[in-house]
C-alpha positions as CSV (number, residue, x, y, z in Angstrom):
1,M,74.4,55.3,50.4
2,F,72.6,56.9,53.3
3,R,76.0,57.8,54.8
4,S,76.7,60.1,51.9
5,M,73.3,61.8,52.3
6,F,73.8,62.4,56.0
7,A,77.3,63.7,55.4
8,A,75.9,66.1,52.8
9,V,73.2,67.2,55.3
10,S,75.9,68.1,57.8
11,G,77.6,70.1,55.1
12,L,74.3,72.0,54.3
13,R,73.7,72.7,57.9
14,N,77.2,73.9,58.8
15,H,77.6,76.0,55.6
16,Q,74.4,77.7,56.6
17,T,76.2,78.5,59.9
18,F,79.1,79.7,57.8
19,L,76.7,82.1,56.1
20,D,75.3,83.2,59.5
21,V,78.8,84.2,60.6
22,I,79.4,86.1,57.4
23,G,76.0,87.8,57.6
24,N,76.7,88.9,61.2
25,N,80.1,90.3,60.1
26,I,78.6,92.3,57.2
27,A,75.7,93.5,59.4
28,N,78.2,95.0,61.8
29,V,80.6,96.5,59.3
30,N,79.9,100.0,60.8
31,T,79.5,98.9,64.4
32,V,81.9,100.8,66.8
33,G,84.5,98.5,68.2
34,F,83.1,95.3,66.5
35,K,85.5,92.4,65.9
36,A,84.8,90.1,63.0
37,G,84.1,86.4,63.6
38,R,85.7,83.5,61.7
39,I,84.3,80.0,61.4
40,L,86.5,76.9,61.5
41,F,85.3,73.4,60.3
42,S,86.4,69.9,61.2
43,D,85.4,66.5,60.2
44,V,83.4,64.2,62.5
45,M,83.7,60.5,63.3
46,S,84.8,58.2,60.5
47,Q,83.5,54.6,60.2
48,T,86.4,52.1,60.0
49,T,85.6,49.2,57.7
50,R,89.0,47.7,57.8
51,A,91.8,48.3,60.3
52,A,95.3,48.9,59.4
53,S,98.0,46.2,59.5
54,G,101.7,46.5,59.6
55,P,104.3,44.9,57.3
56,Q,104.8,41.2,57.9
57,Q,106.3,38.1,56.1
58,G,107.7,40.1,53.3
59,Q,104.5,42.0,52.6
60,G,103.9,45.7,53.1
61,G,101.5,47.2,55.5
62,I,97.9,47.9,54.7
63,N,96.2,51.3,55.4
64,P,92.9,51.4,57.2
65,I,89.7,51.9,55.3
66,Q,87.6,54.7,56.9
67,I,84.5,56.4,55.5
68,G,83.8,59.9,56.9
69,L,80.4,60.7,58.3
70,G,80.3,64.4,57.5
71,M,81.6,67.7,59.0
72,Q,81.0,69.9,62.0
73,V,81.7,73.5,63.2
74,A,85.0,73.3,65.1
75,G,84.7,76.8,66.4
76,V,83.9,80.4,65.7
77,D,86.7,82.6,66.9
78,T,87.1,86.4,67.0
79,I,89.7,88.2,64.9
80,Q,91.4,90.7,67.3
81,T,93.1,93.0,64.7
82,P,92.3,96.7,65.4
83,G,89.8,98.6,63.4
84,Y,90.5,101.9,61.9
85,S,90.1,105.1,63.9
86,Q,87.4,107.5,62.8
87,A,87.8,111.2,63.8
88,T,84.7,112.6,65.5
89,G,85.9,115.8,67.2
90,K,84.0,114.9,70.3
91,I,86.0,115.0,73.5
92,T,84.2,112.1,75.1
93,D,84.7,109.8,72.1
94,L,87.7,107.5,72.9
95,A,89.6,105.0,70.8
96,I,92.1,102.5,72.3
97,Q,95.4,102.5,70.4
98,G,96.6,99.0,71.2
99,D,95.5,96.3,73.6
100,G,92.8,96.7,76.3
101,Y,89.1,97.1,76.9
102,F,87.0,99.8,78.6
103,V,85.5,98.7,81.9
104,Y,81.7,99.4,82.3
105,N,79.5,98.7,85.2
106,D,75.7,98.4,85.5
107,G,75.6,98.7,89.3
108,S,76.2,95.0,90.0
109,R,78.9,93.6,87.6
110,D,81.5,94.7,85.1
111,Y,81.4,94.5,81.4
112,Y,84.2,95.1,78.9
113,S,84.1,96.8,75.5
114,R,86.2,98.5,72.8
115,D,83.3,100.8,72.2
116,G,84.4,104.3,73.4
117,A,81.3,106.3,72.4
118,L,81.0,108.1,75.8
119,D,79.0,111.0,77.1
120,L,78.1,112.8,80.3
121,S,74.9,111.9,82.2
122,V,72.9,114.6,83.9
123,D,75.0,114.3,87.1
124,G,78.3,114.6,85.2
125,T,79.1,110.9,85.3
126,I,80.9,109.6,82.2
127,V,78.8,106.8,80.7
128,N,78.4,104.8,77.5
129,Q,75.9,106.8,75.6
130,S,74.0,103.8,74.1
131,T,73.8,101.6,77.1
132,G,74.0,104.1,80.0
133,L,76.6,101.9,81.7
134,V,79.1,103.8,83.8
135,L,82.7,104.0,82.7
136,R,85.0,102.8,85.5
137,G,88.3,104.2,86.6
138,W,90.0,105.8,89.6
139,V,89.4,109.2,91.3
140,P,92.1,111.2,93.2
141,G,92.5,110.8,96.9
142,A,92.6,113.5,99.5
143,D,96.2,114.3,98.3
144,G,95.0,114.9,94.8
145,L,96.9,111.8,93.4
146,I,95.7,108.7,91.6
147,D,96.2,105.4,93.4
148,T,95.5,102.5,90.9
149,S,95.6,100.0,93.6
150,Q,92.3,101.3,94.9
151,P,88.9,99.9,93.8
152,L,87.4,101.2,90.6
153,S,84.6,103.8,90.7
154,A,82.7,106.2,88.4
155,I,84.4,109.3,87.1
156,T,82.4,112.5,87.4
157,V,82.9,115.9,85.7
158,P,81.6,118.5,88.1
159,L,79.5,120.6,85.8
160,G,79.2,124.2,86.9
161,E,81.8,123.8,89.6
162,T,83.7,126.9,90.8
163,L,87.3,126.6,91.7
164,S,88.6,128.8,94.5
165,G,91.6,131.0,93.7
166,Q,95.1,129.8,94.2
167,P,97.3,132.3,96.1
168,S,100.6,133.2,94.6
169,A,103.7,131.8,96.3
170,S,106.5,132.9,94.0
171,I,107.6,135.3,91.3
172,S,110.1,134.2,88.7
173,I,112.0,136.8,86.6
174,A,113.9,135.9,83.4
175,G,115.7,138.0,80.9
176,N,118.8,140.1,80.6
177,L,120.2,143.1,82.5
178,D,122.2,145.2,80.1
179,A,125.9,145.1,81.2
180,S,126.7,148.2,79.3
181,M,124.5,150.4,81.5
182,N,127.1,152.6,83.3
183,G,128.5,156.2,83.3
184,Y,127.0,159.2,81.6
185,G,129.8,160.2,79.2
186,Q,130.4,163.8,78.0
187,V,128.3,166.8,78.5
188,T,128.8,170.3,77.1
189,Q,128.5,173.7,78.7
190,S,125.0,175.0,78.7
191,N,125.9,178.7,78.4
192,A,129.2,178.8,76.5
193,T,130.9,176.9,73.7
194,G,133.8,174.6,73.7
195,G,133.7,173.5,77.3
196,K,133.2,169.8,78.0
197,G,132.7,167.7,81.1
198,I,132.8,164.0,81.8
199,V,130.3,162.3,84.1
200,S,131.0,158.8,85.3
201,G,129.7,156.3,88.0
202,F,126.3,154.9,88.8
203,Y,123.7,157.3,90.0
204,S,122.3,156.1,93.3
205,G,119.9,158.8,94.1
206,P,116.3,158.2,94.9
207,S,114.9,159.7,91.6
208,T,115.9,161.4,88.4
209,L,117.7,164.7,89.1
210,K,119.0,167.6,87.0
211,Y,122.5,168.5,87.9
212,V,124.2,171.9,87.4
213,V,128.0,172.1,87.7
214,K,129.1,175.6,87.8
215,V,132.7,176.8,87.2
216,A,133.7,178.6,90.4
217,T,137.4,179.4,89.9
218,V,139.9,179.2,87.0
219,D,143.7,179.4,87.0
220,A,144.5,182.7,85.4
221,T,147.8,181.3,83.9
222,T,146.7,177.9,82.6
223,G,143.1,178.5,82.1
224,E,142.3,175.2,84.0
225,V,139.3,175.0,86.3
226,T,140.4,174.9,89.9
227,G,137.0,174.8,91.5
228,I,133.4,173.9,90.7
229,Q,130.2,174.1,92.6
230,V,127.4,171.6,92.2
231,S,123.7,172.0,92.7
232,T,120.5,170.2,91.7
233,D,117.1,171.2,90.5
234,N,115.6,170.7,93.9
235,G,117.9,173.4,95.3
236,L,120.4,171.1,97.0
237,T,124.1,172.0,97.0
238,F,126.7,169.3,97.3
239,G,129.3,171.0,99.4
240,A,130.9,174.4,98.7
241,T,133.5,175.1,96.1
242,I,135.4,171.9,95.3
243,A,139.0,172.2,94.2
244,T,140.1,170.4,91.1
245,S,142.9,170.5,88.6
246,G,144.2,168.5,85.7
247,G,140.8,167.0,84.9
248,T,140.8,164.8,88.0
249,P,137.3,163.5,88.7
250,V,135.6,164.7,91.9
251,D,132.7,163.3,93.8
252,I,129.6,165.2,93.1
253,G,127.3,163.0,95.2
254,N,124.9,160.1,94.7
255,G,127.7,157.9,93.3
256,L,128.7,160.2,90.5
257,S,132.0,161.8,89.6
258,F,132.6,164.8,87.4
259,A,135.7,166.0,85.5
260,I,136.4,169.0,83.2
261,D,138.4,168.7,80.0
262,T,141.5,170.8,80.7
263,N,141.9,171.6,77.0
264,A,138.7,173.5,76.8
265,A,138.4,177.3,77.4
266,N,136.5,177.8,80.6
267,A,135.3,180.9,82.4
268,V,133.9,181.5,85.8
269,G,130.2,181.1,85.7
270,N,130.1,178.6,82.9
271,T,127.7,175.7,83.7
272,F,127.3,172.1,82.7
273,S,123.8,170.8,82.9
274,F,122.8,167.1,82.7
275,T,120.1,164.8,84.0
276,A,121.1,162.0,86.3
277,T,118.9,158.9,85.9
278,P,119.4,155.6,87.7
279,P,120.4,152.8,85.3
280,T,117.3,150.7,86.0
281,I,115.2,148.0,84.4
282,E,111.7,147.2,85.6
283,S,109.5,144.1,85.6
284,S,105.9,143.8,86.6
285,A,103.9,140.8,87.7
286,S,100.3,140.2,88.8
287,I,99.9,138.1,92.0
288,Y,96.8,136.7,93.6
289,D,96.0,136.7,97.3
290,S,94.0,134.0,99.2
291,L,90.7,135.5,98.1
292,G,91.7,135.4,94.4
293,M,92.1,139.2,94.2
294,K,94.9,140.5,91.9
295,H,97.7,142.8,93.0
296,D,100.3,144.4,90.7
297,V,103.9,144.3,91.9
298,K,106.8,146.0,90.2
299,I,110.4,144.9,90.6
300,T,113.0,147.6,89.9
301,F,116.6,146.5,89.1
302,R,119.3,149.2,89.6
303,K,122.9,148.9,88.6
304,T,125.2,150.1,91.5
305,A,128.6,148.8,90.3
306,E,130.2,146.6,87.7
307,N,128.4,143.2,87.9
308,T,126.3,144.4,90.8
309,W,122.7,145.4,90.9
310,T,120.0,145.8,93.5
311,W,116.3,144.9,93.3
312,L,113.4,146.6,95.1
313,P,109.7,145.7,95.0
314,S,107.0,148.4,94.9
315,T,103.3,148.8,94.4
316,S,101.0,151.8,93.6
317,E,97.9,150.1,95.1
318,A,96.4,152.0,98.0
319,G,96.2,150.2,101.3
320,V,99.0,147.8,100.4
321,T,102.4,147.9,102.1
322,I,105.2,146.0,100.5
323,T,108.5,144.9,101.9
324,P,111.5,144.9,101.7
325,A,111.5,148.7,101.6
326,T,115.2,148.9,101.0
327,P,117.1,147.6,98.0
328,S,118.7,144.1,98.1
329,S,121.9,143.4,96.3
330,I,122.6,140.7,93.7
331,S,125.7,140.0,91.7
332,F,126.8,138.4,88.4
333,S,130.0,136.7,87.2
334,S,132.4,138.0,84.6
335,T,130.5,135.9,82.0
336,G,127.1,137.3,83.0
337,E,125.9,134.4,85.1
338,Y,123.7,135.1,88.1
339,L,125.6,134.6,91.4
340,G,123.1,135.7,94.0
341,Q,121.4,133.5,96.5
342,Q,118.4,131.5,95.4
343,P,115.7,132.5,96.0
344,A,117.0,136.0,95.9
345,G,114.7,137.0,98.8
346,T,111.1,137.2,100.0
347,I,108.5,139.8,99.1
348,Q,105.6,140.4,101.5
349,L,102.4,142.4,100.9
350,A,100.5,143.6,103.9
351,L,96.9,143.5,102.8
352,S,93.8,145.0,104.3
353,N,91.1,143.4,102.1
354,G,90.4,140.4,104.4
355,A,92.8,138.0,102.6
356,T,95.7,136.2,104.4
357,S,98.2,138.9,105.3
358,P,101.0,139.2,104.8
359,A,101.0,137.5,101.4
360,T,104.5,136.0,101.1
361,L,106.3,135.4,97.8
362,A,109.7,133.9,97.0
363,L,111.6,135.8,94.3
364,D,113.4,133.5,91.7
365,L,116.1,135.3,89.8
366,S,118.0,132.2,88.6
367,K,117.1,132.8,85.0
368,L,118.6,136.3,84.9
369,T,121.7,137.2,83.0
370,Q,123.9,140.3,82.7
371,L,125.2,140.6,79.2
372,A,125.8,143.6,76.9
373,G,122.7,144.1,74.8
374,T,119.1,144.9,75.2
375,G,118.0,145.1,78.8
376,E,114.7,143.4,79.0
377,T,113.1,141.1,81.7
378,Q,109.8,139.3,82.1
379,A,108.2,138.5,85.4
380,K,105.8,135.6,86.0
381,A,104.0,134.7,89.2
382,D,102.1,131.6,90.0
383,G,98.6,131.6,91.5
384,A,95.3,132.3,89.9
385,P,91.9,133.9,90.6
386,A,88.7,132.0,91.2
387,G,87.3,130.3,88.1
388,S,84.5,128.1,86.9
389,L,84.6,124.9,84.9
390,V,84.3,125.5,81.1
391,S,85.6,122.2,79.6
392,F,87.6,119.0,80.3
393,S,90.2,117.0,78.5
394,I,91.2,113.3,78.4
395,D,94.9,112.6,78.0
396,Q,96.5,109.6,76.3
397,D,97.1,108.0,79.6
398,G,93.4,108.2,80.5
399,R,93.7,111.2,82.9
400,V,90.5,113.3,82.9
401,K,91.3,116.9,83.7
402,A,88.8,119.8,84.3
403,V,89.7,123.1,82.6
404,Y,88.6,126.3,84.4
405,T,88.2,129.9,83.3
406,N,91.3,131.0,85.3
407,G,93.5,128.7,83.3
408,L,93.9,126.1,86.0
409,N,93.5,122.4,85.5
410,K,92.2,119.9,88.1
411,L,92.6,116.1,87.9
412,L,89.2,114.4,88.1
413,G,90.2,110.8,87.6
414,Q,91.9,108.2,85.4
415,I,90.2,105.8,83.1
416,A,91.0,102.1,83.6
417,L,91.6,99.5,80.9
418,A,91.3,95.7,81.2
419,K,93.6,93.2,79.6
420,F,92.9,89.4,79.2
421,A,95.2,86.5,78.6
422,N,92.9,85.2,75.9
423,P,90.7,88.0,74.5
424,S,89.1,85.5,72.1
425,G,87.6,83.7,75.0
426,L,85.4,86.6,76.0
427,L,81.6,86.1,75.9
428,K,79.7,88.5,73.7
429,S,76.7,89.9,75.6
430,G,75.2,92.2,72.9
431,E,75.3,96.0,72.8
432,N,79.1,95.8,72.1
433,L,79.6,94.3,75.6
434,L,81.8,91.4,76.6
435,E,82.1,89.3,79.7
436,A,84.9,87.2,81.1
437,S,84.6,83.5,80.7
438,A,86.5,80.5,82.0
439,N,88.8,80.6,79.0
440,S,89.4,84.3,78.8
441,G,91.2,84.6,82.1
442,D,90.5,87.2,84.7
443,A,90.6,90.9,83.9
444,A,94.0,92.5,84.6
445,I,93.0,96.1,85.4
446,G,95.5,98.9,85.0
447,A,96.0,102.4,83.6
448,P,96.4,103.1,79.9
449,E,100.1,103.0,78.6
450,T,101.0,100.5,81.4
451,G,101.6,96.8,81.3
452,S,101.4,96.7,77.4
453,R,98.0,98.3,77.5
454,G,97.2,100.8,74.7
455,S,96.8,104.6,74.9
456,L,93.6,106.6,74.4
457,A,92.8,108.9,71.6
458,S,90.2,111.5,72.5
459,G,88.0,112.6,69.6
460,Y,88.2,109.3,67.8
461,L,86.2,106.0,67.7
462,E,87.6,102.6,66.8
463,M,85.4,101.2,64.0
464,S,84.7,97.6,62.9
465,N,87.6,95.5,61.6
466,V,85.4,93.7,59.2
467,D,87.1,93.3,55.8
468,L,84.3,93.4,53.2
469,A,86.5,91.9,50.5
470,Q,87.2,88.9,52.6
471,Q,83.6,88.5,53.6
472,F,82.4,88.6,50.0
473,T,85.0,85.9,49.2
474,N,83.8,83.8,52.1
475,M,80.2,84.3,50.9
476,I,81.2,82.7,47.6
477,L,82.9,79.8,49.4
478,A,79.9,79.2,51.6
479,S,77.5,79.4,48.6
480,R,79.6,76.9,46.6
481,G,79.9,74.6,49.6
482,F,76.1,74.7,50.2
483,Q,75.4,74.1,46.5
484,A,77.8,71.1,46.3
485,N,76.3,69.5,49.4
486,S,72.8,70.0,48.0
487,R,73.9,68.4,44.7
488,M,75.1,65.4,46.7
489,I,71.7,64.9,48.3
490,T,70.0,65.2,44.8
491,T,72.4,62.7,43.4
492,V,71.8,60.2,46.2
493,E,68.0,60.7,45.8
494,E,68.3,59.9,42.1
495,M,70.3,56.7,42.8
496,L,67.8,55.6,45.4
497,Q,65.0,56.2,42.9
498,D,66.9,54.0,40.3
499,L,67.3,51.4,43.0
500,V,63.5,51.3,43.7
501,N,62.8,51.2,40.0
502,M,64.8,48.0,39.6
503,K,62.1,46.1,41.4
504,R,59.5,47.2,38.9
């Protein structure tokens, strides 16, 4: 009879432990990164009052008679399912999407946790804001690259740091040069009616000029122009009288030809006036020298023949000399593809402001086309002025990058994640911290998104995975189990009382 009482006592004691586990789960329903516990029971030793016997002499076997002596807690394991991610909007809040644990250090040993509520300490070190433990990862080497084979260290955000300017090394120009930019078409007489002239070719002069073509001689019989005289608005005259007949074009200088419509009535002294402008397209870019100072550079493209253009750099900045000083030629295929060398050439700026001189830039024209349509190009140079740190970001792969006012980013480090062969074997140390145990295996340290480790989500926290519906159900089970075992003790007590009363 006492066996049943002691068995019921073990039931009372262990169902109380069941309630302890449930109570801890419910208490941590809003704890960041908490993983719910689950209790498992098993029976204890059974007293054998009769052993089993096998079949013999035509009789069947006999099962053993065993009376159990109660139950015990077989284990309390941890449910490793992920909790839901709660958006916080704070850059330093991190949630692990998948397997892995953050690595924290107190100066002497490492701890592990799913709690990613991080912040910056006064020296810029990334720490867990509730414990002050330092988050571990890797920092870049002298080459600016991360080597995950190196020992872990703290990651620091250099608050208030100023980043020196990055000198420009190249200019890239993309866009289209209008293939239809060519001859000048027809012009009419400026002091008579009916006369027409045709201008063709590509103006190669140094600037825009106003041309005046004057009829010098006319055939008295046919009325055709037999000679013209050409001058410009700067007083230059291209040769003396130039003989012509039948509308044949004649060279009037700077790459242009001129012809007169023979069907028009012309008279000596009639003039044709037109403005010759180079068929050009311009692009402008801002480049930075070694001191972070900005300089504006203009690239002018001029069409010199079918599928052929030249480029020439220039600047209006005083005290700056730019080369090359003469145009360089580039060409395009019959389908508008760029055929020139790559890079197209080198631009140099001779500076007098104390910066490295000359500043040398490679010109990339590989993204240019020459097609009929709008002629428009856009130039972009690398480099940046000096800037100060204004913010930082944390990527999915754990890379921490500083963001500066000049638009540049700088890699500060990469957060490490630990992975275990048996995460349920980790020891809970309080404050959301875990330690390796003999049955968890050693920590396998690596970068996020490698070796089946999860990725990081900045601005989120992983919350508890406690399922309240399951915990309330378990609470009922624990309560019923406790009540049933207490009823057993009461029943045994009543039977013992009846036994004692038999003596009376």
